[in-house]
C-alpha positions as CSV (number, residue, x, y, z in Angstrom):
1,M,0.8,25.1,-9.2
2,A,1.8,22.1,-6.9
3,I,1.1,18.7,-6.0
4,T,0.2,17.3,-2.2
5,I,0.7,14.3,-1.0
6,T,-2.3,13.8,1.7
7,D,-1.8,10.2,2.4
8,Q,1.1,7.8,1.9
9,P,3.6,5.2,3.8
10,N,6.2,6.3,5.8
11,T,9.5,5.8,4.3
12,D,10.9,2.2,3.9
13,K,7.7,0.9,5.6
14,F,6.8,-2.2,4.5
15,S,3.0,-2.8,2.7
16,S,1.6,-6.0,1.1
17,S,0.4,-6.1,-2.6
18,E,-2.4,-8.3,-1.6
19,Y,-4.3,-6.0,0.5
20,P,-5.3,-2.4,-0.8
21,L,-2.7,0.6,-0.1
22,V,-4.2,3.6,-1.1
23,I,-1.9,6.8,-2.3
24,K,-4.0,10.4,-1.9
25,A,-3.1,13.7,-3.6
26,T,-4.4,16.8,-4.5
27,S,-3.4,19.5,-6.6
28,D,-4.1,23.7,-6.6
29,N,-4.2,23.4,-10.0
30,A,-8.6,23.9,-11.1
31,S,-7.7,22.7,-14.9
32,I,-5.6,19.5,-14.3
33,K,-8.0,16.7,-15.6
34,F,-5.8,14.0,-14.4
35,I,-2.9,12.9,-12.4
36,K,-0.8,10.4,-13.8
37,F,0.4,7.3,-11.1
38,T,3.7,5.5,-12.3
39,I,5.3,3.0,-10.1
40,T,9.5,3.3,-10.3
41,D,12.3,2.0,-8.1
42,T,14.0,4.2,-6.1
43,A,16.2,5.9,-8.8
44,T,12.8,6.6,-10.4
45,T,12.9,4.1,-13.8
46,G,10.1,2.5,-14.6
47,L,9.2,-1.2,-13.9
48,G,7.7,-1.6,-16.7
49,I,3.7,-1.8,-15.0
50,P,1.3,0.4,-17.1
51,S,0.5,3.9,-15.3
52,Y,-2.6,4.8,-13.9
53,Y,-4.5,8.1,-14.8
54,A,-6.8,9.3,-11.8
55,P,-9.7,11.4,-12.2
56,K,-10.5,14.1,-9.5
57,I,-13.1,13.0,-7.0
58,D,-14.6,15.0,-4.2
59,N,-11.3,17.3,-4.7
60,E,-8.7,14.6,-4.6
61,F,-6.9,12.0,-6.8
62,T,-6.6,8.3,-5.1
63,F,-4.4,5.5,-6.8
64,N,-4.2,1.8,-5.1
65,V,-1.0,0.7,-5.4
66,S,-1.8,-2.7,-4.7
67,D,-4.1,-3.4,-7.7
68,Y,-1.2,-2.2,-10.1
69,I,2.2,-3.9,-8.3
70,N,0.6,-7.5,-7.1
71,S,0.8,-8.7,-10.6
72,H,4.5,-7.9,-10.8
73,L,5.2,-9.7,-7.9
74,S,5.5,-13.8,-8.2
75,I,6.0,-16.3,-6.0
76,I,5.8,-19.3,-8.1
77,R,9.3,-20.2,-8.3
78,D,10.5,-23.5,-9.4
79,D,14.1,-22.8,-9.7
80,L,14.4,-21.7,-5.7
81,V,12.8,-25.1,-4.7
82,S,16.4,-27.1,-4.1
83,F,19.5,-25.9,-3.1
84,D,21.9,-26.8,-5.7
85,A,25.2,-28.9,-5.1
86,T,27.3,-25.8,-4.5
87,P,26.0,-24.3,-1.9
88,S,24.3,-20.7,-2.1
89,I,21.8,-18.5,-0.8
90,H,18.3,-18.1,-2.7
91,V,16.9,-14.5,-3.5
92,Y,13.2,-13.9,-3.6
93,T,13.7,-10.7,-6.4
94,N,10.5,-11.2,-7.8
95,L,8.9,-11.2,-4.0
96,S,9.6,-8.0,-2.7
97,Q,9.7,-4.7,-4.5
98,D,11.4,-0.8,-3.3
99,V,9.4,1.5,-5.3
100,Q,8.4,5.0,-5.6
101,I,5.4,6.4,-6.9
102,D,5.6,9.3,-9.5
103,M,3.1,11.7,-9.5
104,R,2.5,14.5,-12.7
105,E,-0.5,16.5,-13.1
106,I,-2.1,16.1,-17.2
107,E,-4.2,19.3,-18.3
108,T,-6.8,19.1,-20.0
109,D,-4.9,19.6,-23.4
110,G,-2.6,16.7,-22.6
111,T,0.3,18.5,-21.1
112,V,2.0,17.5,-18.4
113,S,2.0,20.2,-15.0
114,A,3.4,19.7,-11.6
115,Q,5.3,16.5,-10.7
116,A,6.2,14.9,-7.0
117,Q,7.7,12.1,-5.0
118,S,6.0,10.0,-3.1
119,N,8.2,8.2,-0.3
120,D,10.1,5.4,-1.0
121,F,8.4,1.9,0.4
122,F,8.4,-1.8,0.2
123,M,5.6,-3.8,-1.2
124,C,5.9,-7.5,-0.4
125,K,3.6,-11.0,-1.7
126,F,2.7,-11.4,2.0
127,K,-0.6,-12.7,3.0
128,H,-2.8,-13.2,5.7
129,Q,-0.6,-12.3,8.2
130,L,-0.4,-10.5,11.1
131,Y,-0.5,-6.7,9.9
132,N,0.3,-3.3,12.5
133,G,-2.3,-0.3,12.2
134,Q,-1.0,0.4,9.1
135,G,-1.5,-2.9,7.2
136,T,2.0,-3.6,7.6
137,A,5.1,-6.2,7.8
138,E,6.9,-4.0,9.8
139,E,6.4,-6.8,13.0
140,Y,8.5,-9.4,11.0
141,I,10.8,-7.4,8.6
142,D,12.0,-5.2,11.7
143,N,12.2,-7.5,14.3
144,R,13.7,-10.4,12.2
145,Y,11.6,-12.2,12.9
146,F,11.7,-15.6,10.4
147,L,9.5,-15.9,7.4
148,T,7.8,-19.4,8.7
149,T,4.3,-20.1,10.7
150,L,6.5,-23.4,11.9
151,P,7.8,-23.1,15.4
152,Y,10.7,-20.3,16.4
153,Y,11.6,-18.9,19.6
154,R,11.6,-15.4,20.2
155,T,12.6,-13.1,23.0
156,T,11.6,-9.5,23.9
157,Q,13.2,-6.5,25.0
158,L,13.3,-7.6,28.5
159,G,14.6,-11.2,27.5
160,D,11.3,-12.9,28.2
161,P,11.2,-15.9,26.1
162,I,8.0,-16.6,23.8
163,S,8.0,-20.1,23.4
164,F,6.4,-23.2,21.4
165,F,5.6,-25.9,23.8
166,L,2.9,-27.7,24.3
167,R,1.2,-28.0,27.7
168,D,2.4,-31.4,29.1
169,G,6.0,-30.0,28.6
170,R,6.7,-32.1,25.2
171,Q,8.9,-29.5,22.5
172,T,7.5,-28.6,19.5
173,V,9.4,-30.4,16.3
174,N,11.1,-29.5,12.9
175,M,13.1,-31.9,11.8
176,L,16.6,-31.3,9.9
177,T,16.7,-32.4,6.5
178,D,18.9,-31.3,3.5
179,Y,15.9,-29.4,2.4
180,S,15.7,-27.2,5.4
181,R,15.8,-23.6,5.6
182,V,15.7,-20.3,6.9
183,C,14.2,-17.2,5.4
184,I,14.2,-13.7,6.0
185,F,14.2,-10.3,4.5
186,N,18.3,-9.1,4.7
187,R,17.7,-5.7,6.1
188,H,20.8,-5.0,7.9
189,D,20.7,-1.2,8.4
190,A,19.6,1.0,10.9
191,G,21.7,-0.8,13.9
192,I,20.5,-4.5,12.7
193,S,22.8,-7.1,13.8
194,S,24.4,-8.4,10.1
195,D,25.2,-12.1,11.2
196,L,23.3,-15.4,11.3
197,T,24.4,-17.8,14.7
198,V,24.2,-21.4,13.9
199,T,24.8,-24.3,16.6
200,A,24.5,-28.0,16.7
201,T,23.8,-29.4,20.3
202,D,24.2,-32.7,21.8
203,L,22.0,-34.8,23.6
204,N,22.8,-32.7,26.9
205,N,21.9,-29.9,24.9
206,S,25.5,-28.9,25.2
207,I,27.1,-27.1,22.2
208,I,29.7,-29.2,20.2
209,A,29.9,-26.8,17.2
210,T,29.3,-23.2,15.8
211,A,29.1,-21.6,12.5
212,I,28.4,-17.9,11.3
213,I,26.5,-16.6,8.5
214,D,27.7,-13.1,8.1
215,L,24.7,-11.3,6.3
216,A,26.4,-8.1,5.6
217,S,29.2,-9.6,3.3
218,S,28.7,-8.8,-0.2
219,F,28.2,-12.4,-1.9
220,V,24.9,-12.0,0.7
221,S,21.7,-9.8,-1.4
222,Q,20.5,-6.8,0.6
223,E,17.3,-5.6,1.1
224,E,15.9,-8.9,-0.2
225,V,13.5,-11.3,0.8
226,I,16.6,-14.7,0.9
227,G,16.4,-18.0,1.9
228,I,19.4,-19.7,3.6
229,P,20.2,-23.7,4.0
230,V,20.8,-24.8,7.1
231,N,21.5,-28.4,6.7
232,I,25.1,-28.9,7.7
233,D,27.3,-29.5,4.9
234,D,25.6,-25.9,3.6
235,V,26.1,-24.1,6.5
236,G,30.0,-24.9,7.0
237,A,30.4,-24.2,3.5
238,L,28.0,-21.1,3.2
239,S,30.0,-19.6,6.7
240,T,33.3,-20.1,4.8
241,A,32.0,-18.5,1.9
242,S,31.3,-15.4,4.4
243,G,34.9,-14.6,5.6
244,Q,33.6,-16.7,8.5
245,S,35.7,-19.9,9.5
246,G,32.6,-22.6,8.7
247,W,32.1,-25.0,11.6
248,N,34.9,-25.1,14.5
249,V,34.5,-28.6,14.4
250,A,34.7,-31.2,11.6
251,T,31.3,-31.7,9.8
252,A,31.4,-35.8,10.4
253,T,31.6,-35.2,14.2
254,I,28.7,-32.0,14.1
255,K,26.5,-35.6,12.2
256,S,27.7,-38.4,14.2
257,T,26.8,-36.5,17.7
258,Y,24.2,-33.6,17.4
259,K,20.6,-33.7,18.6
260,K,19.4,-30.3,17.0
261,I,20.9,-27.4,15.3
262,R,19.6,-23.5,16.2
263,V,19.4,-21.1,13.9
264,V,19.7,-17.4,15.9
265,I,19.2,-14.1,14.5
266,G,19.6,-10.8,16.6
267,D,18.1,-7.4,16.7
268,V,20.4,-4.9,18.0
269,P,18.5,-1.9,19.2
270,D,15.9,-3.7,21.3
271,Q,18.1,-7.0,21.9
272,S,15.2,-9.2,20.9
273,T,16.5,-12.7,19.4
274,A,14.6,-15.0,16.9
275,T,15.1,-18.8,17.0
276,I,14.3,-21.3,15.3
277,E,15.9,-25.1,16.0
278,F,15.7,-28.5,13.8
279,L,16.0,-32.1,15.3
280,N,17.8,-35.2,13.9
281,P,15.4,-37.4,12.3
282,S,17.1,-40.0,13.3
283,L,16.0,-39.9,16.5
284,F,12.5,-40.6,15.2
285,G,13.9,-44.2,14.5
286,K,11.5,-43.4,11.0
287,C,12.6,-42.2,7.3
288,P,10.4,-38.5,7.5
289,K,8.5,-37.5,4.7
290,T,9.1,-34.2,3.3
291,F,6.9,-31.6,1.6
292,I,7.6,-27.8,0.3
293,Y,5.2,-25.5,-0.2
294,M,4.6,-22.0,-0.7
295,N,3.9,-20.3,2.6
296,R,2.1,-16.5,3.3
297,F,5.0,-14.7,3.3
298,G,5.7,-16.3,-0.5
299,V,8.8,-18.3,0.2
300,H,9.4,-21.7,0.2
301,E,8.4,-23.8,3.2
302,V,9.7,-27.2,4.2
303,L,7.4,-29.7,6.8
304,T,8.5,-33.0,7.2
305,L,6.2,-35.6,8.6
306,N,7.2,-38.6,10.1
307,S,4.7,-40.8,8.7
308,K,3.8,-43.8,6.9
309,T,2.2,-42.8,3.3
310,N,0.2,-45.5,2.2
311,E,-0.2,-45.9,-2.0
312,S,-3.2,-46.5,-4.3
313,V,-3.8,-46.9,-7.8
314,V,-7.1,-45.0,-8.5
315,S,-8.3,-45.0,-11.9
316,S,-11.1,-42.1,-13.9
317,R,-13.0,-42.1,-17.2
318,D,-15.4,-40.6,-19.0
319,N,-18.6,-42.4,-20.4
320,A,-19.9,-41.0,-24.0
321,T,-23.2,-42.4,-25.3
322,L,-22.4,-42.8,-29.3
323,V,-25.0,-40.9,-31.9
324,N,-25.8,-42.4,-35.0
325,T,-25.9,-40.3,-38.1
326,D,-26.7,-42.4,-40.4
327,P,-30.8,-42.9,-40.0
328,F,-31.1,-44.6,-43.5
329,G,-28.8,-47.7,-42.1
330,A,-29.5,-47.5,-38.3
331,N,-32.7,-50.0,-38.9
332,A,-30.6,-52.2,-40.6
333,D,-28.1,-52.6,-37.5
334,D,-30.5,-52.7,-35.1
335,L,-29.2,-50.1,-33.1
336,G,-32.5,-47.6,-33.1
337,R,-32.7,-44.7,-35.3
338,Y,-30.8,-41.8,-34.2
339,L,-29.2,-43.2,-30.3
340,L,-27.3,-45.8,-29.4
341,T,-28.4,-46.2,-25.7
342,G,-27.9,-48.9,-22.6
343,A,-24.8,-50.9,-23.7
344,R,-23.7,-48.8,-26.2
345,Q,-22.5,-46.7,-24.1
346,R,-18.1,-46.1,-24.8
347,S,-15.5,-45.6,-22.0
348,I,-13.2,-42.2,-23.1
349,N,-10.0,-40.5,-21.5
350,P,-9.4,-44.0,-19.3
351,K,-6.8,-42.5,-16.8
352,S,-4.9,-44.3,-13.6
353,E,-2.5,-43.0,-11.6
354,F,-0.8,-43.2,-8.2
355,E,-3.0,-41.3,-5.6
356,F,-1.3,-41.5,-1.8
357,T,-2.8,-40.9,1.3
358,V,-1.1,-38.9,4.6
359,N,-2.1,-38.8,8.2
360,N,0.4,-37.3,10.7
361,N,0.6,-35.7,14.0
362,L,1.4,-32.7,14.1
363,P,3.2,-31.8,17.1
364,Y,2.1,-28.1,17.7
365,P,0.1,-26.4,19.7
366,K,-3.7,-26.0,18.4
367,E,-3.3,-22.3,16.9
368,Q,0.1,-22.8,15.0
369,A,-1.2,-26.2,13.6
370,R,-4.3,-24.3,12.8
371,E,-1.8,-22.1,10.9
372,I,0.3,-24.2,9.1
373,A,-2.9,-25.8,7.7
374,L,-4.0,-22.2,6.6
375,D,-1.0,-22.2,4.8
376,F,-0.3,-25.8,3.4
377,F,-3.6,-26.3,1.9
378,A,-3.9,-22.6,0.5
379,S,-0.9,-23.0,-1.1
380,P,0.0,-22.1,-5.1
381,V,1.9,-25.1,-5.8
382,H,3.0,-28.3,-3.8
383,Y,5.9,-30.5,-4.2
384,C,7.1,-34.0,-2.4
385,V,10.4,-35.2,-1.8
386,D,10.5,-39.2,-3.4
387,V,13.2,-41.7,-2.3
388,D,11.8,-44.2,-4.7
389,P,13.3,-43.6,-8.8
390,A,10.5,-46.1,-9.4
391,Y,7.6,-43.4,-10.1
392,G,9.1,-41.7,-13.5
393,T,10.5,-39.0,-14.1
394,F,11.3,-36.5,-11.7
395,D,11.9,-32.9,-12.1
396,I,14.5,-31.9,-9.7
397,S,17.4,-34.5,-8.8
398,H,19.0,-34.3,-5.5
399,P,22.3,-32.7,-5.8
400,D,24.4,-34.0,-3.7
401,T,23.0,-38.0,-3.8
402,G,20.7,-38.5,-7.3
403,T,18.5,-40.4,-5.4
404,E,16.2,-38.2,-3.6
405,K,14.2,-36.5,-6.3
406,I,11.2,-33.2,-6.2
407,R,8.1,-33.8,-8.0
408,R,5.4,-31.3,-8.3
409,I,2.3,-32.8,-6.6
410,T,-1.6,-32.3,-6.9
411,I,-3.2,-31.8,-2.9
412,N,-6.4,-33.4,-3.0
413,D,-9.0,-32.8,0.2
414,G,-7.2,-32.0,3.3
415,K,-8.2,-31.2,6.6
416,V,-6.8,-30.7,10.2
417,D,-8.5,-31.8,13.2
418,V,-8.1,-29.0,15.6
419,I,-8.0,-30.6,18.8
420,K,-8.5,-28.6,22.3
421,N,-6.1,-29.0,25.3
422,D,-3.0,-29.0,23.0
423,K,-3.6,-32.6,22.3
424,V,-1.8,-33.8,19.1
425,Q,-3.5,-32.5,16.0
426,Q,-4.1,-34.5,13.3
427,L,-3.3,-33.8,9.7
428,S,-4.9,-35.7,6.5
429,F,-4.6,-35.4,3.2
430,T,-4.3,-37.1,0.2
431,Y,-2.4,-35.8,-3.2
432,R,-1.1,-37.4,-6.4
433,Y,1.6,-36.5,-9.2
434,A,1.0,-33.2,-11.0
435,D,3.4,-34.8,-14.1
436,V,1.6,-37.4,-15.8
């Protein structure tokens, strides 16, 4: 007697738990009642996820893995919002899971008969992204793309650049802040390069400094989604910790002269590379406003806007009409026998709070502005970085300065006006603090 697996993911392939992933099997044992499907890790150790007893339907047993593992994978991690004073690489341990499916025949009397194991494959908390025909995220994982919808650049196997530029020649913008990061799935096997190369360039686009973070180092988690801080101080420290030499010039020199930093990760087999750039915000002459949210890949995205935020104080309350429960004394008080009306209404649950309005130009092509808006407004959690401590108690303080604060916020109505002809896209929304 044996189980035959008729449909399953290929070994080491990636699938999203947000979409159905069905494993199918048959059995040559006509007397079995169920096949018991259990999600395990690659060591066949249970993950605490309940098993599914699949009945035979049309001579087949089916199991939708996503229905069972989706709640096991979590994307809301407040502890991964800000990097510590001691630079570290964040590991999104609950974002992906390398799994196998254990299958066992269950006889009508409850005894276990034949057993089989599926291939091992990855389940990830990725949403509404571009997938290949198998519904997997292989394009982003195998080609080492950054897990972001913000601007980045990549080259094909032939070396052809695929870049995000506006038709009038303006370059799209990421601004460098203390919270800037790059997120990748750290899969350095299969001949894939294990280095993250960071360079700083001056106003003439000449390289003034280089640092390398060794992604194969023992201090960097493998086969995990990781977030790497890319502000200048943290890059230097992480490069040294990885066995590299840090920046090859003093960080003070970089900060005083850089125009942008460039982060490159490569894929040796097909010679493609992915590059993301962050510009010096001081070149804009304004203080940027930083928002942090969860993107479609389940990692923290940092959106820095170069705009002024308008502040308002808004109030809300409920009105209640009081009911007189003493009919015998009602006439004496001239209140009506049973119901207090008109001016007898009273306000309950009064509340006043700050509300902020953001109107900002998004210097991105319309297609990319649309994708950024989808992620930003669909995120289950939002944060803002405040520089004014006057607004009360903050959740997370800046590890170095202690002045900038990260607070949870709730996004109210918002939209992006997607303008044709690649003109500047208009982003507008309001938000309030979530901790008041």
